[in-house]
DOTORTOR-812439 format. One record per residue (C-alpha): residue in three letters; chain; x, y, z. Coordinates in nm, 4 decimals, padded with zeros to 6 digits. Layout:
N
site residu ala | chaine A | east X | north Y | up Z
...
// end
This chain:
167
site residu met | chaine A | east 26.3406 | north 10.9188 | up 08.2269
site residu thr | chaine A | east 26.4453 | north 10.6363 | up 08.4306
site residu thr | chaine A | east 26.2983 | north 10.4831 | up 08.7080
site residu ser | chaine A | east 26.5599 | north 10.3323 | up 09.0073
site residu ala | chaine A | east 26.4633 | north 10.0894 | up 09.2066
site residu pro | chaine A | east 26.4484 | north 10.1200 | up 09.6046
site residu leu | chaine A | east 26.8201 | north 10.0800 | up 09.7520
site residu gln | chaine A | east 26.8650 | north 09.7909 | up 09.9210
site residu thr | chaine A | east 27.1802 | north 09.7087 | up 10.1710
site residu ala | chaine A | east 27.3321 | north 09.4121 | up 10.3224
site residu asp | chaine A | east 27.1248 | north 09.4939 | up 10.6600
site residu ala | chaine A | east 26.8280 | north 09.5353 | up 10.5326
site residu arg | chaine A | east 26.7590 | north 09.1287 | up 10.4820
site residu pro | chaine A | east 26.4587 | north 09.0335 | up 10.5970
site residu val | chaine A | east 26.4975 | north 08.8168 | up 10.9255
site residu ala | chaine A | east 26.2659 | north 08.4951 | up 10.9829
site residu tyr | chaine A | east 26.2120 | north 08.3024 | up 11.2580
site residu glu | chaine A | east 26.2503 | north 07.9279 | up 11.2512
site residu pro | chaine A | east 26.0919 | north 07.7107 | up 11.4815
site residu leu | chaine A | east 26.2518 | north 07.4003 | up 11.4141
site residu ser | chaine A | east 26.5716 | north 07.5938 | up 11.5845
site residu asp | chaine A | east 26.4449 | north 07.6293 | up 11.8868
site residu pro | chaine A | east 26.7162 | north 07.3474 | up 12.0796
site residu arg | chaine A | east 26.3869 | north 07.2614 | up 12.3667
site residu leu | chaine A | east 26.2038 | north 07.0731 | up 12.0755
site residu tyr | chaine A | east 26.4482 | north 06.8273 | up 12.0457
site residu glu | chaine A | east 26.5204 | north 06.7510 | up 12.4134
site residu gly | chaine A | east 26.4358 | north 06.3657 | up 12.5041
site residu val | chaine A | east 26.3579 | north 06.2951 | up 12.1582
site residu leu | chaine A | east 26.6269 | north 06.0155 | up 12.1308
site residu ser | chaine A | east 26.4486 | north 05.7931 | up 12.4271
site residu arg | chaine A | east 26.0808 | north 05.8782 | up 12.2961
site residu arg | chaine A | east 26.2050 | north 05.7769 | up 11.9505
site residu val | chaine A | east 26.3183 | north 05.4374 | up 12.1015
site residu leu | chaine A | east 25.9811 | north 05.3319 | up 12.3036
site residu ala | chaine A | east 25.7613 | north 05.4758 | up 11.9738
site residu phe | chaine A | east 25.9633 | north 05.2095 | up 11.8093
site residu cys | chaine A | east 25.9281 | north 04.9285 | up 12.0027
site residu val | chaine A | east 25.5104 | north 05.0225 | up 12.0238
site residu asp | chaine A | east 25.4769 | north 05.0481 | up 11.6280
site residu phe | chaine A | east 25.6833 | north 04.7599 | up 11.5901
site residu ala | chaine A | east 25.4330 | north 04.5459 | up 11.8296
site residu val | chaine A | east 25.1765 | north 04.7125 | up 11.5553
site residu val | chaine A | east 25.3281 | north 04.5947 | up 11.3031
site residu leu | chaine A | east 25.3870 | north 04.2186 | up 11.3897
site residu thr | chaine A | east 25.0086 | north 04.2553 | up 11.5042
site residu leu | chaine A | east 24.9458 | north 04.3632 | up 11.1390
site residu thr | chaine A | east 25.1198 | north 04.1266 | up 10.9780
site residu ala | chaine A | east 25.0207 | north 03.8519 | up 11.2071
site residu ala | chaine A | east 24.6267 | north 03.9608 | up 11.0658
site residu ala | chaine A | east 24.7518 | north 04.0058 | up 10.6635
site residu ser | chaine A | east 24.9235 | north 03.6099 | up 10.7268
site residu val | chaine A | east 24.5575 | north 03.4641 | up 10.8085
site residu val | chaine A | east 24.4151 | north 03.6105 | up 10.5649
site residu ile | chaine A | east 24.7212 | north 03.4896 | up 10.3284
site residu phe | chaine A | east 24.6835 | north 03.1634 | up 10.4453
site residu phe | chaine A | east 24.3359 | north 03.1179 | up 10.3535
site residu leu | chaine A | east 24.3846 | north 03.3027 | up 10.0173
site residu gly | chaine A | east 24.6644 | north 03.0949 | up 09.9640
site residu ile | chaine A | east 24.3652 | north 02.7483 | up 10.0073
site residu val | chaine A | east 24.1522 | north 02.9091 | up 09.7453
site residu thr | chaine A | east 24.4447 | north 02.9621 | up 09.5035
site residu leu | chaine A | east 24.5918 | north 02.6510 | up 09.5373
site residu gly | chaine A | east 24.9104 | north 02.7554 | up 09.7496
site residu leu | chaine A | east 24.9792 | north 03.0474 | up 09.4956
site residu ala | chaine A | east 24.8958 | north 03.3261 | up 09.7340
site residu trp | chaine A | east 25.0938 | north 03.1687 | up 09.9699
site residu leu | chaine A | east 25.3929 | north 03.3228 | up 09.7948
site residu leu | chaine A | east 25.3021 | north 03.6420 | up 09.9131
site residu tyr | chaine A | east 25.4528 | north 03.5754 | up 10.2871
site residu gly | chaine A | east 25.7910 | north 03.7081 | up 10.2202
site residu gly | chaine A | east 25.6627 | north 04.0304 | up 10.1712
site residu val | chaine A | east 25.3975 | north 04.0463 | up 10.4299
site residu phe | chaine A | east 25.5750 | north 04.2144 | up 10.7063
site residu pro | chaine A | east 25.7537 | north 04.4723 | up 10.4740
site residu ala | chaine A | east 25.4365 | north 04.5717 | up 10.3172
site residu met | chaine A | east 25.2757 | north 04.6094 | up 10.6364
site residu ala | chaine A | east 25.5282 | north 04.8351 | up 10.7954
site residu ile | chaine A | east 25.5652 | north 05.0644 | up 10.4955
site residu leu | chaine A | east 25.1351 | north 05.0900 | up 10.4780
site residu tyr | chaine A | east 25.1414 | north 05.1894 | up 10.8655
site residu ser | chaine A | east 25.4301 | north 05.3909 | up 10.8619
site residu gly | chaine A | east 25.2992 | north 05.6158 | up 10.4957
site residu ala | chaine A | east 24.9351 | north 05.5842 | up 10.6499
site residu thr | chaine A | east 25.0256 | north 05.7348 | up 10.9673
site residu leu | chaine A | east 25.3843 | north 05.9159 | up 10.9626
site residu gly | chaine A | east 25.2374 | north 06.0772 | up 10.6365
site residu gly | chaine A | east 24.8981 | north 06.1827 | up 10.7919
site residu asp | chaine A | east 24.7387 | north 06.4598 | up 10.9278
site residu arg | chaine A | east 24.9086 | north 06.3987 | up 11.2411
site residu ala | chaine A | east 25.2233 | north 06.3271 | up 11.1545
site residu ala | chaine A | east 25.3149 | north 06.0443 | up 11.3989
site residu thr | chaine A | east 25.2636 | north 05.6921 | up 11.4178
site residu trp | chaine A | east 25.1020 | north 05.5816 | up 11.7269
site residu gly | chaine A | east 25.3734 | north 05.5129 | up 11.9158
site residu met | chaine A | east 25.4914 | north 05.8652 | up 11.8157
site residu arg | chaine A | east 25.1764 | north 06.0043 | up 11.9672
site residu leu | chaine A | east 25.1843 | north 05.7931 | up 12.2507
site residu thr | chaine A | east 25.5223 | north 05.9923 | up 12.3224
site residu gly | chaine A | east 25.4154 | north 06.2824 | up 12.2191
site residu leu | chaine A | east 25.6682 | north 06.3094 | up 11.9059
site residu thr | chaine A | east 25.5683 | north 06.4385 | up 11.5518
site residu cys | chaine A | east 25.7625 | north 06.4755 | up 11.2134
site residu arg | chaine A | east 25.8244 | north 06.7777 | up 11.0127
site residu leu | chaine A | east 26.0127 | north 06.8130 | up 10.6933
site residu gln | chaine A | east 26.3243 | north 07.0795 | up 10.7334
site residu asp | chaine A | east 26.0808 | north 07.3546 | up 10.5681
site residu gly | chaine A | east 25.8531 | north 07.2531 | up 10.8873
site residu thr | chaine A | east 25.5836 | north 07.1101 | up 10.6077
site residu arg | chaine A | east 25.4486 | north 06.7214 | up 10.7459
site residu pro | chaine A | east 25.5479 | north 06.4502 | up 10.5121
site residu gly | chaine A | east 25.3739 | north 06.2788 | up 10.2527
site residu phe | chaine A | east 25.2963 | north 05.9501 | up 10.2093
site residu met | chaine A | east 25.6178 | north 05.8809 | up 09.9966
site residu ile | chaine A | east 25.8501 | north 06.0355 | up 10.2330
site residu ala | chaine A | east 25.7285 | north 05.8674 | up 10.5071
site residu ala | chaine A | east 25.7376 | north 05.5190 | up 10.3449
site residu ala | chaine A | east 26.0860 | north 05.6024 | up 10.2974
site residu his | chaine A | east 26.1577 | north 05.6752 | up 10.5895
site residu val | chaine A | east 26.0493 | north 05.2915 | up 10.7303
site residu val | chaine A | east 26.2289 | north 05.2403 | up 10.4217
site residu phe | chaine A | east 26.5215 | north 05.3676 | up 10.5202
site residu leu | chaine A | east 26.5254 | north 05.2643 | up 10.8910
site residu tyr | chaine A | east 26.5198 | north 04.8836 | up 10.8405
site residu val | chaine A | east 26.7627 | north 04.8902 | up 10.5715
site residu ser | chaine A | east 27.0430 | north 05.0976 | up 10.7801
site residu ile | chaine A | east 26.9739 | north 04.8829 | up 11.0621
site residu thr | chaine A | east 26.9831 | north 04.5974 | up 10.8553
site residu phe | chaine A | east 27.3199 | north 04.6864 | up 10.6578
site residu leu | chaine A | east 27.5106 | north 04.8869 | up 10.8789
site residu thr | chaine A | east 27.4010 | north 04.7641 | up 11.2053
site residu pro | chaine A | east 27.2118 | north 04.9397 | up 11.4960
site residu phe | chaine A | east 27.5157 | north 05.1224 | up 11.6122
site residu val | chaine A | east 27.4312 | north 05.3534 | up 11.3389
site residu leu | chaine A | east 27.1431 | north 05.5148 | up 11.5451
site residu leu | chaine A | east 27.4458 | north 05.6498 | up 11.7415
site residu val | chaine A | east 27.4440 | north 05.8921 | up 11.5294
site residu gly | chaine A | east 27.1657 | north 06.0669 | up 11.6700
site residu leu | chaine A | east 27.3926 | north 06.1213 | up 12.0020
site residu phe | chaine A | east 27.6010 | north 06.3483 | up 11.7762
site residu thr | chaine A | east 27.4134 | north 06.5621 | up 11.5481
site residu gln | chaine A | east 27.2686 | north 06.9041 | up 11.6633
site residu arg | chaine A | east 26.8322 | north 06.8230 | up 11.5970
site residu lys | chaine A | east 26.8877 | north 06.4607 | up 11.7388
site residu gln | chaine A | east 26.8596 | north 06.3173 | up 11.3682
site residu leu | chaine A | east 26.9177 | north 05.9461 | up 11.3021
site residu leu | chaine A | east 27.0998 | north 05.8890 | up 10.9589
site residu his | chaine A | east 26.8022 | north 05.8006 | up 10.7802
site residu asp | chaine A | east 26.6667 | north 06.1184 | up 10.9028
site residu leu | chaine A | east 26.9410 | north 06.3092 | up 10.7767
site residu val | chaine A | east 26.9355 | north 06.1734 | up 10.4243
site residu leu | chaine A | east 26.5459 | north 06.2250 | up 10.3885
site residu ser | chaine A | east 26.5687 | north 06.5784 | up 10.5598
site residu thr | chaine A | east 26.3166 | north 06.4822 | up 10.7877
site residu leu | chaine A | east 26.3077 | north 06.6040 | up 11.1990
site residu phe | chaine A | east 26.1460 | north 06.4413 | up 11.5211
site residu val | chaine A | east 25.9972 | north 06.7241 | up 11.7517
site residu asp | chaine A | east 25.8202 | north 06.7293 | up 12.0975
site residu arg | chaine A | east 25.4683 | north 06.7642 | up 11.9664
site residu gly | chaine A | east 25.3926 | north 06.9898 | up 12.2596
site residu arg | chaine A | east 25.6281 | north 07.2361 | up 12.2647
site residu leu | chaine A | east 25.6113 | north 07.2471 | up 11.8687
site residu glu | chaine A | east 25.2432 | north 07.3798 | up 11.9520
site residu gly | chaine A | east 25.3079 | north 07.5752 | up 12.2256
site residu arg | chaine A | east 25.1847 | north 07.3607 | up 12.5509
site residu gly | chaine A | east 25.5671 | north 07.2979 | up 12.6645
site residu val | chaine A | east 25.7235 | north 07.4731 | up 12.9219
// end
């Protein structure tokens, strides 16, 4: 006695709808990302200033030893801010929330803390070593991804349209 498996043809593939493939999700994303970056940069500078005051007083207590932390205070604040906000439940920094953007991975899930922290590190490294002209990559990619987005497989989309509120 033999059992046979059901026959499957090439046309019997399940067709899945990928919501992140809709081109309307990416309309106006690049210009809003620039504005979001400016807002986020101001927030990180404010956090850096606050942390610098704390480091100053710690330096007095530690006879200047804590002042060695000044060199890493901006990168630390940027990583913590991006990791906490971009890696959080809303998957957006404060600037992105203001401009109506959200981040998703290629499979549609939200990024975690590590991906969000790596995202800000790759952003600053790519801009520093490859000049800001590296941002022009976004003009030539279908989903308006920048170089660091391509490396990390992240997508930035219109939050309203993703949630079904867009026109």
